[in-house]
C-alpha positions in Angstrom: -241.4 -1.2 -145.1 -241.3 -0.4 -141.5 -239.4 2.6 -140.0 -238.5 3.5 -136.5 -236.4 6.2 -135.0 -235.7 7.8 -131.6 -233.6 10.9 -130.6 -232.6 11.6 -127.1 -230.1 13.8 -125.2 -228.0 11.5 -123.1 -225.8 12.4 -120.1 -222.8 10.2 -121.3 -220.0 11.9 -123.3 -219.8 11.2 -127.0 -216.6 9.3 -126.5 -218.1 7.1 -123.8 -221.2 6.4 -126.0 -219.0 5.6 -129.0 -216.9 3.2 -126.9 -220.0 1.2 -126.0 -221.8 1.3 -129.4 -218.6 0.3 -131.3 -217.8 -2.7 -129.0 -219.9 -5.7 -130.1 -219.2 -7.3 -126.7 -221.5 -4.8 -125.0 -224.5 -5.1 -127.3 -226.3 -7.6 -125.1 -226.2 -5.0 -122.3 -227.9 -2.1 -124.2 -229.2 -3.0 -127.7 -232.5 -4.4 -126.5 -233.3 -6.5 -129.6 -229.9 -8.1 -129.5 -230.0 -11.4 -127.6 -226.6 -13.0 -128.4 -223.9 -13.5 -131.0 -224.1 -16.7 -133.0 -220.6 -16.3 -134.4 -217.8 -14.5 -132.5 -217.9 -10.8 -133.7 -214.8 -9.0 -134.8 -213.0 -7.0 -132.1 -213.1 -3.8 -134.2 -215.9 -2.7 -136.4 -214.9 -1.6 -139.9 -216.8 -1.3 -143.2 -217.5 -4.8 -144.5 -217.2 -6.5 -141.0 -219.7 -9.3 -140.6 -221.6 -10.1 -137.4 -224.1 -12.9 -137.0 -226.6 -12.4 -134.1 -229.8 -13.8 -132.7 -232.3 -10.9 -132.2 -235.8 -10.8 -130.6 -238.7 -8.7 -131.8 -242.4 -9.3 -131.0 -241.2 -12.2 -128.9 -239.9 -14.0 -132.0 -236.3 -14.9 -132.6 -234.6 -14.1 -135.9 -231.0 -14.7 -137.0 -229.6 -11.5 -138.5 -226.4 -11.4 -140.6 -225.2 -7.9 -140.0 -222.7 -6.1 -142.3 -221.1 -2.9 -141.2 -221.9 -0.4 -144.0 -220.0 2.6 -142.6 -218.1 3.7 -139.6 -217.4 7.4 -138.9 -215.8 7.2 -135.4 -216.9 8.6 -133.0 -220.0 9.9 -134.7 -221.9 7.3 -136.8 -222.3 3.6 -137.3 -224.5 2.1 -140.0 -225.4 -1.6 -140.1 -227.3 -3.5 -142.7 -228.6 -7.0 -142.1 -230.5 -9.9 -143.6 -232.6 -12.3 -141.6 -234.7 -15.3 -142.0 -237.7 -15.1 -144.4 -235.9 -12.5 -146.5 -236.2 -9.8 -143.8 -233.8 -6.9 -144.5 -232.9 -4.3 -141.8 -230.7 -1.2 -141.6 -229.8 0.6 -138.4 -228.0 3.9 -138.0 -226.6 5.2 -134.8 -225.6 8.9 -134.7 -223.7 10.7 -131.9 -223.3 14.4 -131.7 -222.1 16.6 -128.9 -224.8 18.9 -127.6 -224.9 22.0 -125.4 -226.3 20.0 -122.5 -225.3 16.4 -123.1 -224.9 14.2 -126.1 -227.5 14.0 -128.8 -228.0 10.3 -129.8 -230.3 9.2 -132.6 -231.0 5.8 -133.8 -233.1 4.8 -136.8 -234.1 1.4 -138.2 -235.7 0.3 -141.4 -237.3 -3.1 -141.9 -238.5 -4.7 -145.1 -239.5 -8.1 -146.4 -242.5 -10.2 -147.3 -243.5 -10.5 -143.6 -243.1 -6.8 -142.7 -246.4 -5.6 -144.2 -249.8 -4.6 -143.0 -250.7 -5.3 -139.4 -247.5 -7.2 -138.8 -245.4 -4.2 -140.1 -247.3 -1.9 -137.8 -246.7 -4.3 -134.9 -243.0 -4.4 -135.7 -242.8 -0.6 -135.7 -244.7 -0.3 -132.4 -242.5 -2.9 -130.7 -239.4 -1.3 -132.3 -240.2 2.1 -130.8 -240.6 0.5 -127.4 -237.3 -1.3 -127.9 -235.5 1.9 -129.0 -236.7 3.7 -125.8 -235.3 0.8 -123.7 -232.1 0.8 -125.8 -231.4 4.5 -125.2 -232.0 4.3 -121.5 -229.7 1.2 -121.1 -227.0 2.7 -123.4 -226.9 5.9 -121.4 -226.6 4.0 -118.1 -223.9 1.8 -119.4 -221.8 4.5 -121.0 -222.2 6.8 -118.0 -220.9 4.0 -115.7 -218.0 3.2 -117.9 
């Protein structure tokens, strides 16, 4: 199993960050692994909501069928997903007000027959790079909103 996580203090307010994270129509602008929706996503995310997306990691496309596992507005969103070749993923986005900005953390877990050994390490390395890009893009988008 692969695991990635990143924590960063962002300048956007918790409410602005939540507005972006909880709106699937913004994901292509900040969530760097998200390429596009295959099926139209629901307007509002609620536990059990299903979203089908094309993602890119390591330059390879995968279709992920996301299910919203939990929503604690405006603090936490947890998504679980299943992709091609039995790949399973879980992402958690946590937002907390801080003394000098908003603390934002994201973590992701990946498992499956293909996510082992050298490929598993490559997925983790690429995932960490993607998370850094994601947090920068998210802060810029939420601050501009």
